[in-house]
C-alpha positions in Angstrom: -0.1 0.2 -0.1 1.2 3.6 -0.8 0.2 6.8 0.8 -0.6 9.3 -2.0 -2.1 12.2 -0.1 0.6 14.7 -1.2 -0.3 14.8 -4.6 -4.2 15.4 -3.7 -3.0 18.1 -1.1 -4.7 16.2 1.8 -2.8 17.2 4.7 -5.6 16.6 7.9 -5.5 13.6 9.9 -9.2 12.5 8.8 -8.3 12.7 5.2 -6.8 9.6 3.3 -5.6 8.8 -0.3 -3.6 5.6 -1.1 -3.6 3.1 -3.6 -2.8 -0.7 -3.3 -1.8 -3.3 -6.0 -1.5 -7.2 -5.0 0.1 -9.9 -6.8 -0.9 -13.7 -5.9 0.1 -16.9 -6.7 -1.1 -20.3 -4.9 -0.2 -23.8 -5.7 -1.6 -26.6 -4.0 -0.6 -30.0 -4.0 -3.0 -33.3 -3.1 -6.2 -30.9 -3.3 -9.1 -33.0 -1.9 -12.2 -33.3 -3.9 -15.5 -35.0 -3.9 -17.2 -36.9 -6.8 -20.8 -37.2 -7.7 -21.0 -40.9 -5.8 -19.6 -39.0 -2.6 -16.4 -40.3 -2.8 -13.3 -38.3 -1.7 -10.1 -38.4 -3.6 -7.1 -36.4 -4.4 -5.8 -34.4 -7.5 -2.2 -33.7 -8.0 -2.1 -29.9 -7.9 -4.3 -26.6 -8.2 -2.6 -23.2 -9.2 -4.5 -19.8 -8.6 -3.0 -16.6 -9.6 -4.1 -13.1 -10.2 -3.9 -9.3 -9.5 -6.0 -7.3 -7.1 -5.8 -3.5 -7.2 -7.9 -0.8 -4.8 -7.4 2.9 -4.8 -9.4 5.4 -2.4 -9.4 9.4 -1.8 -11.3 10.9 1.3 -11.3 14.2 1.8 -13.2 14.1 5.1 -16.2 15.2 3.0 -16.2 13.6 -0.2 -14.7 10.0 -0.9 -14.6 7.7 -3.9 -13.4 3.8 -3.7 -12.5 1.6 -6.5 -11.4 -1.7 -6.4 -11.0 -4.7 -8.7 -9.8 -8.3 -9.2 -8.2 -10.1 -12.2 -7.4 -14.0 -12.0 -4.9 -14.9 -14.4 -4.8 -18.6 -13.7 -6.8 -21.2 -12.2 -6.1 -24.6 -13.4 -6.0 -28.1 -11.8 -3.6 -30.6 -13.3 -3.7 -34.8 -12.8 -3.2 -37.2 -15.2 -5.0 -40.1 -13.5 -8.2 -37.9 -12.9 -8.1 -36.8 -16.6 -8.2 -40.5 -17.6 -11.1 -41.4 -15.4 -13.1 -38.4 -16.4 -13.3 -39.9 -20.1 -11.6 -43.2 -20.1 -13.2 -44.2 -23.2 -12.6 -41.4 -25.8 -9.8 -39.8 -23.5 -10.6 -36.1 -24.5 -10.0 -35.0 -21.3 -6.3 -32.9 -20.9 -4.2 -33.4 -18.1 -4.8 -29.6 -16.8 -8.2 -28.2 -17.0 -9.7 -24.7 -16.0 -11.2 -24.7 -12.4 -11.5 -28.9 -12.5 -12.2 -31.8 -13.6 -15.9 -32.9 -14.6 -15.9 -35.7 -12.3 -15.3 -33.6 -9.1 -16.9 -30.6 -7.6 -13.9 -28.2 -7.9 -15.8 -26.6 -11.2 -19.0 -25.6 -9.1 -16.5 -23.5 -6.9 -15.5 -21.3 -9.8 -15.1 -17.5 -9.1 -15.2 -14.9 -11.7 -12.4 -14.2 -13.6 -13.0 -10.4 -13.3 -14.8 -8.1 -10.6 -14.6 -4.6 -9.8 -16.7 -2.3 -7.4 -16.8 1.6 -7.0 -18.0 3.5 -4.2 -18.5 7.3 -4.5 -20.2 9.4 -1.4 -20.2 12.4 0.8 -20.8 13.4 4.2 -22.8 16.7 5.4 -24.3 18.4 8.4 -21.1 18.0 10.6 -20.6 14.4 9.3 -24.0 13.4 10.4 -25.5 12.7 7.2 -23.6 10.2 4.8 -24.9 9.6 1.3 -23.5 7.3 -1.3 -23.8 4.8 -4.0 -22.2 1.8 -5.2 -21.7 0.0 -8.3 -20.7 -3.9 -8.4 -19.4 -5.8 -11.4 -18.8 -9.5 -12.0 -17.3 -10.9 -15.4 -19.3 -13.9 -17.0 -18.6 -17.6 -16.2 -15.9 -18.8 -18.5 -15.1 -22.2 -19.3 -14.1 -23.4 -22.6 -14.0 -26.9 -22.1 -17.2 -27.0 -20.3 -18.7 -24.7 -22.9 -17.2 -27.5 -25.8 -19.0 -30.3 -24.0 -22.3 -28.4 -23.9 -22.2 -27.9 -27.7 -21.5 -31.5 -28.5 -24.4 -34.1 -29.2 -25.6 -35.6 -25.9 -24.1 -39.0 -26.9 -20.5 -37.4 -27.1 -21.0 -35.6 -24.1 -18.9 -37.0 -20.8 -21.3 -38.2 -18.4 -19.6 -37.1 -15.5 -21.2 -33.9 -15.9 -24.5 -35.3 -15.6 -25.4 -34.6 -11.8 -22.6 -32.0 -11.5 -23.0 -29.1 -13.8 -21.6 -25.9 -12.8 -24.3 -23.2 -12.7 -23.0 -20.2 -15.1 -23.8 -16.5 -15.0 -23.7 -13.7 -17.6 -22.0 -10.5 -17.0 -23.7 -9.0 -13.9 -23.5 -5.2 -13.0 -25.9 -4.1 -10.0 -26.3 -0.4 -8.3 -26.8 0.4 -4.6 -27.6 3.6 -2.9 -27.5 4.3 0.9 -28.1 7.2 3.3 -27.0 7.1 6.9 -28.1 9.9 9.4 -26.7 10.0 13.0 -29.8 11.5 15.0 -27.8 11.7 18.1 -25.3 10.1 20.0 -27.3 6.8 20.7 -29.6 6.8 17.8 -29.1 6.6 14.1 -31.2 5.6 11.1 -30.3 4.2 7.7 -31.7 3.8 4.1 -30.5 1.4 1.8 -31.3 0.3 -1.3 -29.8 -2.9 -3.4 -30.0 -4.2 -7.0 -31.7 -0.9 -7.9 -31.5 -1.5 -11.5 -33.5 -4.8 -10.6 -31.3 -7.3 -12.3 -32.3 -11.1 -12.5 -29.1 -13.3 -11.7 -27.9 -15.9 -9.5 -24.8 -15.0 -7.5 -21.5 -16.8 -8.4 -20.3 -19.7 -6.4 -24.2 -20.3 -5.8 -25.3 -24.1 -5.8 -28.9 -22.9 -6.3 -31.3 -21.7 -8.8 -33.1 -19.3 -6.4 -32.1 -15.8 -7.9 -31.0 -13.0 -5.7 -33.6 -10.6 -4.5 -34.7 -8.0 -6.9 -35.1 -4.4 -6.3 -34.9 -4.0 -2.4 -35.2 -1.1 0.0 -34.8 -1.4 3.8 -34.9 1.1 6.4 -32.6 0.7 9.7 -32.9 2.1 13.0 -30.0 1.8 15.7 -30.2 2.6 19.2 -27.7 2.2 21.7 -28.9 2.4 25.4 -27.1 3.1 28.6 -27.4 1.3 32.0 -28.5 4.0 34.6 -25.7 4.9 37.4 -28.2 4.2 40.1 -29.1 0.6 38.6 -27.7 -2.2 40.7 -28.4 -5.6 39.9 -30.3 -7.6 42.7 -28.5 -10.6 44.1 -30.3 -13.8 44.5 
């Protein structure tokens, strides 16, 4: 993380400006997976790599925050698992994206790209906080699975029969919020989610139930303090 308050002329203690860039690469050996018939086994290795970036500017009054992730690699490799997935035709390569069709790893795929953008402001001596948020998820992308779906059913790998990954298209949703601090002990909040009323299923879901549509919530939060004269009664 790098502090960049200087170029923005931010000097006060409650002001922030920073950027963060992360590269990650994880190689896991002997990955445990579960098959369609509830048997556990291991695959040789799984490699996950990607880039995460985040930046924010907060003047104390107005603020903006942007974050994004890009997964460059998510592959699983095992020669034996490839043979067992299609022992007749041998069309499954030794390394596949997300996981082999005979296991549940393909159903745990995360979006290759995702991003979020938040912007807001504080008013009335910071008692009122108003803002909005955009959230983006890239579409599900598994070339090997898509190729299998396009084949005649006689040529498809039967291992997918009871373990079909639920896919999703590109998703962009909009949220908004307003928080008002009435006093030291009472605050009110108005929150709207999925304001563009998109119909979709969350990534990683194992249910065909879609997320709620346009939703508005009103939240009241109160904090109570015990009276100094109060003394708990002993039994």
